[in-house]
N, C-alpha and C positions, 0 to 999 in steps of 0.2 A: 767616493768610496774607493779604497785601495784595491788593486787587483789581487785576488788570492793567489798564494804561491803553494802549489801542490808539492808534497814531499817527494813524490815519485818522479818529479822532473829532475833530470840529471844536472842541469845548470843550477837549480835551486839547491840540490844536495851539496854541490861543491861550495856554493855561496854560503849555505847554512853552516858547513864545517868551518869555513873561514871565519864566519861571525862568531862561532863558539870559541875558536882558537883565539881570536882577537879579544873576546870577552875575558878569557882566562889570563891573557897577557896583560890586559888592562888592570885586572885585580891584583896580579902579582906585582906589576910595576908600582901601582898605587900603594900597596902594602909596604914595599921596600922604601918608597919615598917618604911614607909616614914615619917609619922607624928612623930614617935619617934626619927627620925634622923634629924629633922628639924633644930636643932641648934648645931649639932655635926659636926665631921670631914667630914661626907658625903656631907654636903653643901659646905664645902671648896673645896672638890674634884670636885663637880659639877660646881662650879664657875670658875674653871680653864680650862674648856673645850676649850674655844677660844684660850687660851695660848697653850694648848696641840696641837691644830690644827696648830697654827703658828710654833710650835717647830718641829712637824713631817713633815710639808710642804704639807699636803693634808687634805681634808674633807672626812670623812668616812660616806657614805650615804646608807641607806637601800633601796634596789631595789626589784622589783618583780623577779620571776624566769623566766620571759619571756612573756610579754604581748605586742604585736605589737601596736605601737602608744603611749604606755605609758612608758614602760621600758623593753628594750631587747637589748642584744649585737648583733652587726652585724657580718659579717664573719671575721672581723679583731679584734673582741672583744670590739669594741667601743660602749658604751651604747647609744642608741637612744630612743627618746620618750619624751612625755610631762613631766612625773615625773622626768625623768633623767635630762632634761634641767632645770626644776625648781631647782633641787639640784645644778646644775652648777652655778646658780646665786649666791648661798651662797659662793661657792668657789671663785667667782670673788670678792664679797664684802669683804671677809676676807683676801684672799691671792692675789687678783688681776689677777687671771688666771683661766678660766673656766675649764681647764683640770687638775688642781691640786685637783683631786678627785678620790676616789676609791669607787666602788659600791660593796655592799654585798648582794647577792641574798637571799631573805627570803620568806618563805611561811607565811600564815596568822597566824599560831600559834607562829612563831618565832619572829615576828616583834616587839612586845612590849617588851618582855624580852631582845631583842638585845639592845634596848635603855637603859634599866635599868642596864644592865651589862657593858655598855660602849663599846660594840662591834661596835656600830655605833654612830655617833654624831647626825645625823638628819635622820628622817624617811620621805621619800617622795615616798610612795608606796600605792596607792589606799586604803587609810585607812579612814574609816568613823568615824567621831567624834560621840562618844556616852558617856553617863553619866559614865558608869563603866570604860571605857577606859581612859577618861580624869581625872579620879580619881587617876590613877597610872602613867600617863605620861602627858605632857603638850602639847595639841594641840594649835598651834599658829595662824593659819589662815585657812579658807576654800579656797582652791585654785581650786577646781573642784566640781561642782554639777553634780551628776550622777543619773541614774535610774537603775533598774534591767531589764535584758532582757533574754529571752530564745531563744536559737538557735534551729531551727527545720529544717527538710528537706522538701522542697516544695513537693517532691514526696509523702510524708505522708499526705498531705492535711490537716495539722494542721494549721488552719488560725485564730483561736481565742482560748483564754485560756480554755474554757469549753471542747474543744476537746482534752485536755491533760489528761482527766480522764483515769486512769489505765495505763498511760504511765510511762516509767522510765525516770528519770532526773539525769544526772551526775552533781556533784558539789563538790567543795572543802570543806572539813571539817574545821570548825573554822571561816568561813565567815558568821557571825551571821545574817547579814541583807539579804543576798541572800537566806538563808534558811527561814527567816521570810517572804520574798516575796512569796516563794512557799506556805507557810502556809496560808498567806492572800489570795492567789489565790484559794487554796483548799476551804477555808471557804466561799469566795465570790460566787463561782460558784458551790459549793456543790460537789466537785470532790475529788478524792484521787490519788496521784501520788506515785510512788515507787522511793525513794531517794537512789542514789548510791553514796557513799562518797569515795573521794580519798584524799591523803595526800597533793596534790598540784593541782593548777588550770591547770597546764600543763598535768598532768595525766588525770584529768577530761575531758579536752578538747580533748586529743588524744583518749580517750575512746569513746567519742561521734563521732568524725570523723571516728573512726574505726568501728562504727556500734554497739557498746556495749550498747548504750542508745538511747532512742527516742529523747532526748532533752538534752540541756546543759545550765545551768543557771549561769550567772556571771553579773558583772556590764555592763551597756549598752555600754559604750565606749569600754570596753574590748571585748564584743561580736562583735562589729563592726570591731575591729582590728583582731580578730581571723578569722572572715569570709573573710576579705579582703586579709589576708596574708597567712593563713594556708589552707583554703579550696581549693581544686584543681579547682573548678569552683564556685566562690562566688555566682553566680546567682542561684545556686541550693538550697540556704538556705534563710530562712526568720528569722527575729528577732521579737519576740512577747514581748511587754512591759508587765511586771508583777509587782505587788506590788504597794503600794500607796505612798511610800516615795520618795522624791527627796534627795538622799543621799549626805550629805555634807562631801566630802573627804577633809582631811586637812594634813598639814605638822606638824610633832610632834618632840619634843625633850624631854629629861629627865627633870624631875622637879628639880627646885633649881638653874637654871642658868639664871639669869636675862639678862646678856649681850648677850648670844646666842639667847634668846627669842627676845630681841629687834632687833638684826641683822636680824633674819629670818622674823620677822613681817614687818620691814620697807623695807626690800629687796623686798618682795612680793608687798608691797604697791607701791614701785617704778615702778614695772611692770605695774600696773593699771594706775598710775599717768602718766607715759610716753605715754601709749595708749590714755588716755583722752586728752593729750596735743599734740597728733599727732607727738610724738617724736619716731623715729625708729633708728635702728642700722645704717641705710644708711644716714639719714639726721641730726643726732645728732650734728655733728660739726657745721652745718649751724644754728641749733637751739641755740646752745651755743653762737655763735657769735652774733646773732640778736634777741635772746629771751628776754622776759620781766624779771623783777627783780627776780621773783620766779624761773623761769627756770634757770637763771644764778646761783642763790644761790644753788639750789638743784643739779645742775650739777658740782658744785665744785669751783665756783669763789669766794665764801665767805669763808674767813679763819675761821677755827674752826667748819665748818659744820659737819664734821665727828667725832668730839671729843666726843659727848655724847655716841656714840656707840663704841668708841675706833678704829675707821676706818679712812682711808685717806679721805680728803675732797672731792675727785673726785670719791668716790666709786660708786655712782649712775651712773655717766657717764660711768665708766668701765663696770658696769653690762649691761646697755642698749647697749653699743657699742659691747660687746662680745656675748650677748645672744638675744638681741632684746627685745621688750616690750611683754606684755602678748599676744596680738593678733598675733604677729609674732611666738611666741612659740606654740600657739594653731594651727595656720594655717599650719605650716610645719610638725606637728606631728599628728594632729587629724582633721584639717579642710580642706580648699579648696586646699592646696598644698600637701596634703597627699592622699594615696589611700582610707582612711576611709571616708572623706567628711562629718564629723560630724558637724551638725549645732551648733552654739554657745548656743542658747537657754538661759537658766538661767545663763550661764557663760559669757554672754555679759555684757558690761558696763550698768549701770543704764539708761543712756540716749538712749540706744538701746533696752530697754525692759528687760535687765537682772538684776542680783542682785549685780554685782561688782561695788564698789565705793571706790575710794582711800581716805584715811584719809588726812586731811590738814597738811601741813608742818610747821605750825605756831610754 
C-alpha cells in the first residue's frame, strides 16, 4: 500500500503544486498538438478505430481499478458494474457480442492519456465532463449524474459536514471534482480538513477502512458501493453528501473519429429510448412483432437503418436483447436488484423527474 501524503507536509505541497502545473501544461500541449494534427495522418488513424475493432475482434474499454457497482472483476475475472455494462453495449453494436470486449483498469491520471495513445478505444469509467478534459478528448454523452460523498464511521458521530473540522480525509489524487467538493465544504462551513492523497481510489478506500483516515471522499455511487461490498458491517458507516455539483459523468473517445462518436452516442440513446418505450431484454421479441412503425424500424425491420453508422440493421435489437435497457442496467448494478439500492434521482427519465431524454430517430 502506498504511503499516504499529507497535504500539510511542505515537501508534498511543493510537489503537489508541481504536479498540478505539469497536468495543466500537459493538457495545453496536447490540445495544441491535436489542433495541429487536425488535417494530418493522425485524423486518418483516428477514423479507422472502428475498423481496427472489427479486425481485432474486441473493444478495448477503460475501466476503474475496482469500484463495486460500477466496474470491478468478480472472482472469475468477469467485469461487472454499471460502467462495464455500458461498455458492453458498444461491443454488441459493433461486433454483435457483448463479451467481445477487454477491460483496461486505469486510475484517474491514466484514463485520458490512455485514450490519446490508443491504449483503449472507449472510456467508460466514472469520468466527469469538464471544459479542460473535453478539450483533449471527446465526451459523447452523460450516462450518469453523480454527487460527491464522504464515508464516515458512525462511531465517530460525524453527522454533518461541519463536524469534519480537523479530520483527515483519504482521497485519490487526480480526481479534481472530489477535491473541489472538499474545498467547497471547507469554505462553506469554515472548517479545515487534512487531505491524505493516494495513487488510486482502492488505496484511499483501504486506508480509510484500515483506520488511517477519519473519512474517505469519492463519488456518491462509488461510496455506496464501497460501503455495501467492502465494509465488514455496512451499517457501521454513513455517507455525508458534500459539494454543490451534480457531476455529469460521461463516456469518452479520442477526438477525430466521427463514426465511433456516432455509434457511442446512438447506442446510449437506444438504452433510454428502449426504457421510454417499455422495451426490455425479456419482451423485445414481442415488441418487435407487434410494435408501431418506429419500434419496428429501430429494431431492424427497415432495410438500411444501420447504414449511416456502418452497422447491421438490427444493431439496436441486439444491444437491448443482450444488455437490457438503461433501467435494467441501472437496477442490476446500482439500483433495486443490487446491494447498493441507489435511487435513480437525476438519472431517471424526464417523465419520472430525471434528466434523461432520448433523441428522436427521425
